[in-house]
C-alpha positions, -999 to 999 in steps of 0.1 A, spaced: 312 -255 559 293 -272 582 295 -258 618 286 -277 649 263 -259 673 265 -277 702 291 -275 730 311 -307 746 285 -313 770 257 -312 750 274 -334 722 280 -362 748 248 -363 767 236 -368 729 256 -396 717 242 -410 758 200 -410 737 197 -448 734 180 -436 697 212 -427 680 227 -452 662 260 -450 675 246 -461 716 254 -495 710 290 -489 710 281 -474 748 290 -444 766 319 -421 752 347 -422 769 372 -396 754 363 -360 740 378 -379 710 355 -406 708 324 -382 711 332 -361 685 340 -389 664 300 -407 680 289 -372 661 307 -360 627 296 -401 625 259 -395 630 258 -362 607 275 -385 576 249 -409 581 214 -386 583 229 -368 559 238 -340 579 270 -338 560 268 -349 531 296 -363 501 323 -342 489 317 -317 521 348 -305 539 355 -310 576 373 -284 589 388 -294 620 399 -262 632 368 -249 630 352 -278 650 377 -272 674 372 -235 680 333 -244 683 341 -270 710 370 -244 726 398 -274 723 426 -280 701 427 -296 669 446 -337 682 411 -351 690 392 -339 664 422 -352 641 417 -383 661 376 -384 655 385 -376 621 410 -399 614 394 -431 626 365 -423 606 389 -417 573 403 -457 590 363 -470 584 360 -457 549 336 -427 557 358 -401 549 386 -393 528 418 -368 519 411 -341 485 437 -335 463 438 -304 485 446 -326 515 413 -321 530 390 -342 547 359 -344 529 328 -368 538 334 -401 513 314 -398 480 286 -427 480 289 -450 446 268 -475 433 295 -507 430 305 -496 467 263 -500 479 259 -537 464 294 -545 483 278 -535 513 249 -558 501 267 -589 497 290 -591 526 257 -577 552 230 -606 537 264 -631 538 270 -621 577 235 -611 579 220 -652 569 253 -664 597 236 -636 628 201 -644 622 206 -681 628 227 -682 655 203 -655 670 172 -678 669 195 -702 693 198 -669 719 171 -645 718 149 -640 746 111 -639 748 108 -605 757 132 -593 727 104 -614 703 78 -597 721 91 -565 719 105 -575 678 68 -583 669 54 -551 691 80 -532 667 66 -556 635 35 -538 644 42 -507 643 61 -510 611 27 -518 594 13 -489 615 37 -469 596 43 -487 559 31 -455 537 51 -431 520 46 -406 544 60 -424 570 89 -435 551 117 -429 571 100 -438 607 91 -468 586 128 -475 580 141 -465 609 115 -494 626 130 -520 605 166 -509 612 160 -516 651 142 -545 645 177 -557 629 192 -544 660 174 -557 684 180 -599 670 219 -588 665 224 -578 699 212 -616 710 243 -622 696 266 -646 723 296 -643 698 304 -607 700 327 -607 673 303 -614 652 285 -594 666 305 -560 663 311 -568 629 280 -568 615 268 -536 629 301 -522 611 297 -531 580 261 -520 586 269 -483 596 283 -478 560 248 -490 549 230 -467 570 246 -442 548 225 -448 522 189 -444 537 179 -419 519 186 -437 491 168 -466 499 138 -438 504 135 -437 470 132 -469 463 109 -474 492 87 -452 467 82 -473 440 49 -497 437 47 -522 456 80 -519 475 76 -510 511 46 -534 515 70 -568 501 94 -549 526 70 -554 556 56 -591 544 90 -600 546 99 -591 585 68 -605 591 82 -640 578 114 -631 601 93 -629 629 74 -662 624 110 -681 614 127 -664 644 94 -678 669 101 -709 654 141 -712 659 138 -720 617 174 -718 609 173 -729 578 142 -704 569 160 -674 584 188 -680 566 168 -680 533 145 -647 544 181 -629 551 196 -638 515 166 -629 492 158 -594 513 194 -588 505 198 -602 470 164 -585 463 180 -551 466 213 -564 455 197 -572 421 168 -538 420 174 -530 385 165 -490 396 189 -489 424 213 -473 401 188 -450 392 177 -446 428 214 -435 438 215 -414 411 181 -396 419 194 -393 455 224 -373 441 211 -352 421 187 -335 449 219 -326 471 
């Protein structure tokens, strides 16, 4: 059973940390939203594992609150596909699958190919400088021993690009789909250990930066579709997922 070891004040401060992927959704306005954010982060960061039960009463007791805000948070996670109800009518973390991962890649690739081209027309010079700095930092961390840092920088670059979108509905939609993909972060770490994968990823990001600077929308579309397509067509993807799940 997973027990949260933070009080309510700590959980809200934690979710205001910019390093949290849920920070992009803004400062939580309710207790239910705070608990939702924390549980979601725990699922994404593999602290709550697939098929692990979420005990609403124990979480509520930990914070000294009623089960209502916890239940609301769990219900929202269920609607977004992070949680399911098992045959005992218990809330459990949804099991991840190869087929779901493929579907996420297809949708994310299609959305990203549209979003990146639009962002190129609207991105500010200071953000391009920031992306260039992040790309250089990625290069410094382009090694097996700093894979997690590399993947986090990779994600930060994508977030910076998507934040430039004038179409807020598109921005929120692509980030919601991306949140589903973030659950597979540790599967991707297995993939990046394969020979040549890390180097290819870095080269793709360097090409992406060049195309952004040039506002070359046609090139950006080609790069994003190829990027997600390569992940989708990886013959070892299913093997990597099985390897990851067997080590849980």
